[in-house]
N, C-alpha and C positions, 0 to 999 in steps of 0.2 A: 463549369460544365454547362450550366443553363445558358449563359451568354453565348458560348460557342455554339450550342445547339440552335439557338434562335438565329444566329448569324448564318449557319449552314442552311437552316430552313428558308431564309430570305434569299439565298444565292440564286441568281438566274431570273429574278423578278424584273418585270418591265412596268407593271402598273400595280401599286400596292396601296392598301388602306390601313392606316393606323387609326383604329376606331376609338381609341382612348389615348389621345395624343399627349396629355400631361404637359410636361415641359419640352417635349419634342425629341427625347432621346431615341426612341424606337423609330420615329419618322426619319431622323438623321441616319440611323443604321440602314433603313430601307432605301433611302436615297443613295447612300454609299454603295449599296448592292446594285445600283443601276436603274432603280425604279423612279417613275413619276409617282408622287404620293398624294393621296387624299387624307388629310389629317382632320379627325373629328373629335370633338370633346364637348360635353354638356356644360363645362365650366368655361365661361368666356375669359376668365383670367388665365386659364391654362392655354387657351388658343392664343391669347396675346403673348404669353411667354414663349410658346413654340414659334410664333411668327417672328418675334424679336431675335430668337436664336437662329432660325433657318432662313429667314427672308422668304422671297416668293419664287426662287428658282426651282422649278420642277416640284413645287409643293402647292396644293390647294387647301383651303381651310373651310371648315364648316362647324359652327357652334350650335350643337344640339346633341341630345342623347343618342347613342348608337342604335337604340331600339325604336327611336321615333320614326314615324312614316317618312319624314323629310330625309333623314339619314339613310334609311333603307332604299329609298328611291334613288338617292344620289349614288350610293354604292352600286346598285344595279346598273345605272347609266354609265358608271365609270368602268365597268367590266374588268375587274382586277384579277390578277393571278395570285395575289397574296392578300390575306386579311388577318390582322393581328389585333387581339384584345388583351390588354394588360389591365387587369381588374383592380390593381392596387391604387392607393392614393399617391399623388405626386408629392414630392418633397415640399413644394410650395404650400400645398393644402395642409400638410402635417405641421409645418413650421409656422404657419400664420395662426396665431392664437385666436384671433377674432373670427376665424372660420369655424371654430368649435369642434375640430376633429381630434383634439387632444384632451387628456385628463389633467394637464397642468393646471395649477390653481387659478381660479378666476376666469377660465375660458367660458364663453357663452355656450349654452347647450343648443347649438345650431346644427351643424353636420350636413347641411344641404350641399350637394355637388353643384347645383345651379344656385348661386347666391342671389339674394334679393333683400329688400328692406326687412330688418329684423323686427318682428311684431311683439316680442316679449314672450311671456309664458303662455298665452292663450290667444285664440282668434285665428284668422287666416294666415297661412304661411307665405303668401306672396308667390311670385313666379316659380320659386324653387320647391313649392310644396310645404308640408308641415316641417317645423323644426323638431329637433330632439326634445326640446323643452315641451312642445305641444304634445308630442307622443307621451312623454312621462306624465304630463298633467291632465290628459284627457282620455287616454285609452283605458278600458275596463280591465279588471284583474286578469281575466282569462286571456285577453289579447296580449297584455304585457308578459304574462307567464309563458305563452307560446313563443314570443319574441326571444326571451332569455333562454328557453329550452332549445329552440330550433336553430337560432343564429349564434348562440354562445356555447352550445353543447352543455348547458347546465342540467343536472339531474332534475326531473320534473318537480319533486317535492321542494327542492331548493329554489327553483325558478318561480314557483308559486309563492313561496315565502318572501322572495325578493319583491315580487309584484305587490304583495300585501304591504310590505314595508314602504315602498314608494307611495302607495295610496295613503297610508297612515300619515306620512310626512307631508304630502301635498294638501291634506286637509288643514294643516296648520299654516302652510305657506307654499307657494308654487316653487318647484325646482327650476332654477333659472341658469345656474352656472355649474361648471364641472364639479366643484366641491360638494354641491347638493347631492349629486348622484353618487360620488365617491363615499360620502358619509352614509348614504343608504346601504351601499355595498358593505362597508365596514361594520355597520350595525348588525348585519346578518352573518357575514363571514368572519367577523372578529378583527381586532386591531392588527393582527399579523397579515391580513390580506394586503396585497401590494400590486405592483405594476402588471403582473401576469393576469390577475383577476380583473383589474380595471381595463386592460387592453381588450380582453375577450368581451366584456359586457358593453364597453363603449363601441366596439366594432358591431355588436349585435344591434345597438341603437342605430348606427349609421346604415347598416344593411336595411333595416326597417324603414328609416326615413326616406331612403332613395330607391326603395323597391328593387334592390340590386339583383336578387335572384329571379324575380319576375321578369325584369328587363332581359336578363341573360337567356332565360328559357324562350322568351318570345323572339329574340333576335337571331339565335343560332340557325334555325332552318332557312330564313330568307338570306342570311349572309352566306351560307353554304351554296344556295341556289344562284347567287350572284357571281360566283367564281367561274372563270373560264375552265375548259377541260384541263385536267391535271393541276388545277389551282389548289392552293393550300390555305387552310384555316388553322391558325395557331392561337391558343388561349393560355395566358398566365393567370393562375388563380392564387388566392391567399386565404381562402376560407373553405372549410370542409364541404359546406353546402354548394359553393360554386364548383369545386372540383368534382363533386358527385354528379352535378348536372352535365358538365362537359364530358366526363368519363362515360356516362350512360348514353349520351347522345352519340358520341363518336363510335361507341361499341355497336349501338343499334344500326347506325348508318352503314357500318362495315359488314353487316350480316346479309346473306342472300335471302333468307326467309325470316320474317318476324311474326308468323302466325303462331297461335297457341300450340304447344307441343303435341297435343292429342287430336288436333284438327286434321281430318283425313285428306282434304284437298287444299292446296295453297291458294289463298285469295288475296295475299298481300302483293307488294310490288314484284316479288320473285327475283330480285337482283340486288346486289349491294350498290350503294351510292358512291363507293370509293374505298379507301383503305386507311388503316391506322398507320401513322408514321412514328408514333411513340407507343410501344406496347405497355410501358410503364411511364408514369409521370417523371419528367426530368426535373431534378432539384438542384439548387446551387451547390457548388463545390466549396470546400472549406475556405479557400482563398477569396472566393466571392463574398462569403459571409463576413470575413474579416473586413473587407472593403465596404460592405453594405449590410450591416446587421438587420436592417429592415426587411431584407429579402429572405429571412429565415424560414418563412412558411410558403414561399413561392413554389408553384408547380407548373410545369409547361407540358401541354399536350397538343398534338397536331394531327390533322386529318387532310388527306388529299382526295379531291373529288374525281370521279371518273368522267362525268359529263359536265356540261355547263354551257352558257350562252356563247355562241360563236361570234366571230367578227372582231 
């Protein structure tokens, strides 16, 4: 159902942005729908994979984060009628142990979407920012606890306890590989903790390392404003925090008035900016999950703007 919905959402496009190109799957779908595509990704390896798959026919490529000023300026100049954000990891990132997105044994605690020289457990993180190892080895207890609570939905007492366990261990030796963080989780949650707990907490680290929620919040308004009239913005999320940001933004944009309820005179924009195309998040059907179990937490939401840049 999710794939069918995205395909229907893309139908009729002439100029589309795949702002998280990954391996090029959605860029291919947008091109098949008839669009010229601007494919953006902060991971140069993903851009290379997309270009190898799609070539240069009706596809342009840009290697930068979708929230970066360079990307937002390029999208505005492109004047698209569709913009898609798929906020999940690409298969290449997950399957490449040296990128550190996995809790498989021996994987480096990296997790940067923009790879760079690996500095080890401390110091500067290079062009991709801090690594997961640097986060675990340098962040204070309060900041680590907030990361685990906000990005992994850990209860606050347990999030704080895990932060203390990380700090206790790093005093003996820096946490450098996946086993180090897995062992800290097991020390707190017990030997029966397994892939579900590891996946949640490793994802929390990845979100923190790449400022994923901050990037999303900053990018949504300018991406909306870059769309042509009746243009559509679609977002596929995999994390409750991401979905909450998208749901609240789309809902607020669709309202005529956003003034406080008891305010006697409207002082806001006084009009909606468009309409919701998905009243509820669209999720994968059972057959899609059988074909791709990694899509189990995917949710798709879409919004259509009323106005936009002409021409």
